[in-house]
Structures are given as C-alpha cells and as structure tokens.
N, C-alpha and C positions, 0 to 999 in steps of 0.2 A: 775778297778784300771789304766791302762794302758789307757783305753777309755778316761777316764773322765780326768787322769793326761794331754793328748793330747790335751783335748777341751780345759783345765785353759790356755796351752799355747799357742794356736790358738789365746784366749783372751785375752790374755797380748801382745802377739805381735800385734794386732789388736791395741788396746790402746795407745801400744809404738808408732806406725805409728800414730795413730790419733794425739796425743800428739807432734811427732815431726813433722808433716804435720802444726798442729796449729801453733807452733813455725816459719817455714819457711813462713805461709803466714802472720803471724803480724811481722817476722823481713821485708819482703818484704813490705809489708804496711808500716812501718817505713821507709823503705829506699827511697820509692816512694815519699811519703810526704815530707820527708826532703827535696830529691832534687826538688822537686816541689816547696815548699815554698822559699828552695835557689834562684831556677830561677824566682821567681817574685822579691823576694826579690832585687835582681842585676840588673832586668829590671826597676822597679820603682825607683832606685837610693837613695834607702833607707841603701843600703849597706856604701852608702859615707856618708849621714847623721848621720850614728851610728858613723864614724869613728871618726865626728866632738866629740865626748862625751870623746874622751880622749885627747881632748886638757886640758893643763893646766889653763889655764884661758879664760875667756869667757867675750867681748866685743860687746857691744850692741851699735848699730848707729841706730839714729830716725831722720826722715826727714820729711818735708811736702810733698812732691809729687815725688813718687819712679818711675815714669812711665816713665821719662826724661832721656836719654842718658848719662845726665851730671852727675847724682848721680850714675847712674849704675856703671860708669868709676871710680868716687870717691871711690865707696862701693867696687869696685875691688882691687883698690889700697889698699886702706885700710887692704882688707882682705889679701892681698897678704904679705905685710909688715907683719902682725900680727903673718903669719904663721913662719914667719924667727924668733918669742919671743913663739913660742908653743903658739898661742894664737888663737881663731875664733872669729868672728866678725858675729854679726848676726843683720838682715838688716830689720826694723819695718819703712814702711809711711802712714800716715793718707789716703794716699788713695789706699790702697791694700784691701781694699773692707770688711775687719773682723769685722767695725764699731768702730775700736779704733783710737784714737786721740794723739797727743804728750802726754798730760799729763798722760792717761793710759798707755801707754809703758813708762813711767818715773815712774808709779807707779808697773808696773808687775817689772822693771828692778832691782827697789829698793828692792821689796820683796824676789827677786828670786836672792840676794845677787850677782849682777854682779861686775865685777871685773872692768869695765870702762865705761861711757856714751859718745859717740859723738852724741852731738846734735845741729842740728839746731834750732836758738831760733826763734819765732815768734814773739815776743814783750810781749807776754799777761804775768801780773805779776802772775799768777797762776801756769804759767809754771814756771817764775824765784823762785816763792817758793819751785819747785819741783828739780830744781835745788841744792839750800840750803838743803835741806829736802837727797839730795842724796849724797851731802857730810859731813853731820853729819852721815850720815851711813856709812862714811868709802870709799865710790865711789867716785873717783875721774871724774870731768863732763868737758868734749873739747869740746866749742862752737864751731860750724863752719858756717863761711858765714855771720852769722847775730848773734852780740855778745851781751851777757849782762853782760857788765863790774862790775855793781854794785851788781851782785851777787857773790856765791860764788866758782865758776867754777874756775877748774886751770889754762885754759888758752883759746886763740881762735887762730883760725888755717881761715883765709882770707883775703881779702883786706879791709882797711877798709873805711868808707864812704866818708872822705873828700878826699882819692885821686878818688876814684871811681866817685865820683860828678867833681872831676876836669877833670879825664880821658874823663869823656862824656861831659863834657862842651865844651872840646877843640874839640871833634867831631862833636857837634853840630855845632860850630861856623864855622868848615871848609864847611858844607853845606848851610850855611845860602847865599842865593841870594835874589833878588829884587823883587821875589815873594812869598818867605815868610813869613807870617802872622801870624803864629801859631804852638808852638812846644807842644806837648802832650808825656808826661813820664808815662806809663805804669809800676807801679810796681808789684813784687812777692810776696809781701807775708804783713802780718799784723801786720807794724808796726807803728800801731797807725795814727798821722797824719805827712803823708809823706811830704807837703810842709814847714814842720819847719825842714827837716830831711840836714845835712850837704850833702848830693848828692842833693838835689833839690838846697839848697841855690849855692852850685856851679855850677850847671847847666844855671842858672837863670843868676847869674852875669856873667857867659862866655855869654848868648847871649844878656845883655845888652851892654858889653863892645865892642859887633861887629853889632848889629843891624842897626848903623850909623842912627840913629833919627827914623826908621821905626816903633818902637813900637810893635815888637813882641811880642805877647801874649803866655806866658809860663805856662802851666797847668800839673797836676798830677793826675792820675787818679789810684785807688788801685784796683788790680788784687786778690781777696783772691778765687776764688772757686778753686776748684782741677780736677772739671767738664772738661773736653775740651769741649763739647758741650756748658756748660755755658758763658766759653773765648770767644767760635766763637761766640756768641750771642750778647755779649758784643760790641766785634769787630766790629760787624756787625754795630751795632748801631753807632760806631764812623764813622763809613763810610757812613751812610745815615743820617746823621745828617743836619738839615735845612740847617744849617751855614758852611755845609762842611765838610770835615776832613781835618785835620792839613798837613802842607806840609811836617812836620818833625815827626815822630811817633819813639821814643823811647823805644825798648821794654827789658825788664828787665829778661826774662826767657824764657829757650826754647819753650814750648810749645804755649805761647804768640806770639813770632817772626813765628812761620810757620800758626799761625792763622792768621796775619796780613799780610803775604804773600800771603795766598790762596785769602784773600779779596780783597786786591790789582788787585790779577789776576781776580777773579771773576766781580768785580764790574770796569773792563778796565781802573785802575788808575794808570798803570804802567807811571814813567814818571814826574807824579804832585804827588806823596807821595816819599819820601826817609824814607827808616826803615833802623835804629840803631838798627841790631840783638844781640842776643846773645846765644853764645856759637857755634858750628859747627857739627850740626848732618849732615846725608846724604842729607836732602832736604834746608837747610840753606847754607852748603858750594855750593851745585850745582846752586843757586841764588846768591849767591856772584859771582860765577864763570862766571854766564850770564850776571852779571853788574844789576843784578834785586833788590838786595838788596845794598847797596854801602858800607857797612862795617858790619862786627859783630865782639862781642865781647868775650875774649874767657878766660879760666884759664886755670893754669897747674893741672888737675885733679890729675897725679900722684903722684906728690909733694902733694897736698892739702892730699889726703888718706892718703899717708906714713908720712904727717906731724903727723896726729890727732893721730894715732898708736903711733909711736915716743914721744909723748906727754904723755901720757899714762905710755906708758913703761920707759920714765927717771922719772916720777915723783913717780913710784915704785919701782925705783931703788935707786933715790937719796933722794924722800921727796920733792921735788921742781925741778920747771920746768919754762920755759919760758912766760912770760903770754901773749905773741904776736906772732907767727907766721905769717910773711906776704907773702902772696901771689898777687904777681902783676897783674895786668887786660892789655890785650894786647888787642887790635884792627885788626882784619884782612881785607884788600881790595882785588880787583880782580886779583891786580897785585902780591901779596904777598903771596894768603893762601894758594896756591899749596905747595909751600917750607915748607910752617907751617903745613901743614898735608900731607905726603908723603905717609903715608898708606891708609887715604882715596882715595886720588887721583890716587893711584897704581892702584886702583880697577876700576878704570872710563873705 
C-alpha cells in the first residue's frame, strides 16, 4: 500500500509539474506574441492610425492631384485645425493609385456617413450631383479652389475666377515686350471650355490693352492628366511646335510649372520664354531666385485648410455659414520671394 501510494503521489506530482510547465509555456508564448505584435504595431504606425478612431468627427478631403506640395500643405493645415475640434480629416486624391476618382470618393464618403466633405470641384455635372446628394444626406460640403455655385454646397474657399484673371493679366502685361507674339495659358483642371471663363477673359483683356497694336495671340490649353509623364509630353510638344513656343507661358499648377521649367532648360530656351509659375515648391523657388522664372503665384495654404474646417464646424454649430471665404492670390518675384518664404530660404 505504501509503495503504491508513493507511486500515485509521484504520478500526481509529475502531472502537476507538467500542468505548471504547460501554463508557463502558454504564458510565455502569449507574453512574447503580445510584445512582438505590439512592436510591429508601433513600427508600422498603425498605433497612430488607431488613435484616429477616437475622434468625435471625421471629415473627408477630396482633390484631383494629391502628389504636389500645394495640396499636401492645405491638408496639413486642415488636419491641424480639425484636431482643435476633436475631428479628423481623411485625404483622398484621384492620382493615389487605388483606381478611384472624385465621384467614387464622394459616394464612399456619403455611404460612410462622413461628418463633412471638402471637395476640389472639377466642373463635372455628375460630381455636382454628388454634392447635392451629400447635402441631402445631411453632409455639408465645402468646395475649395474650384467652385460649384449652382450646387447645394455650403461654402467655397479660394480666389474667384475674376480676381485670378485680373491678377494674371496684370502680371502678363508687365512681361510684354516687342518680341512677344503669343501667350499660352495652361489650365490645371477640367472646367469645360476654358476660353469662355472669367480667367481667360480677364487675361485676354489685359493683353489687348497693353499690346500696342502688336496683335498678340492669346491661347489656352487644358492640362487634364494627373500623370507627370503625360504633362511632360504635352509641354515638350509645345516647345517643339513648328511655329515655336509662346514667348509667355502661364502655368496654373505646380507640376506643370516644374515641367515647363525643366523643358526650358532642356531646350536651351532660357531668356526666350517667360514662365509665370504657380506655387512655391523647392524647385520653383530656386528657379525664381535665380531669375529663370520671373514670377510665381502663391496662395495662403494654411488659411485655406483652416477656413475649410472652420466652415464645416460653423455650419454644424450655427446651421449656417458664409458662402464664400476669399483667399487672395499673390505673386512673388526674385526680389521678394525670400522674405515671403523665410522657412525655405533658411534651408538654403
């Protein structure tokens, strides 16, 4: 009895030891796995992404091209302003490589029940219908840069076409000389027949008033592609045209400006073509500082992003909002660009 009892006791101790060992192994595995995935989570940045789920509201920003510095700066400003109201801004662009366009993003935002939408309107009637659909669903829409005044949108943030046309016209008039035979304006969106727009009308009027009988030819061409390679090809075809390139080339977006500048260098036409640029990326700033681009335009991106979010917030709180937040277009030359861009200049 004693021997069997001792055997049973040893067997029980062995089973207990195995159970404890099993518990230890499982505990160690769980601890190791938890720490491993926590490390992966933090390194991948998903921990920050998770934090966005805790915001009280979610806004969607939808634009055509998200690869340029201009829209990135506007988005950063909007995101910062939104966080002050416990809101988050999700950024979407047609050229982000996921196959979606503005209409797709609008439909997704509406289906998801977004708390507000900031939209760069591209002139399409079908997109205007999406704006109306969003508002009907109780989602306020703020248009930015390009407006849809005959839609149900709550507000527009940006410069109006009449002011833009006058501002560009003044700059072009200041660059005209006896060698100027043609001016070409390159647009940055799909706003229908550009030659019927306020911008083109004001530019044409300014040139006519200053051409002193030279009969300078003013034309416009639409740059509808989001692919930089396609834009480069269009620019190169302009520089290689049988009649020669225009003496003044007006660019209305950042990528087109940089492509035009590079083509001017490649074709050795510095001094023969005067480029009116758009925005102040590093490349454009350096070109202006060197005098290779005589002037470039700029907008207050911080003000634009903040105004969009404030418009959404005000509409939610008050049930109404200003229909228009004006953002003035400014032009920078070699003489004043360093003062206007102190941060970038300090990096030189």
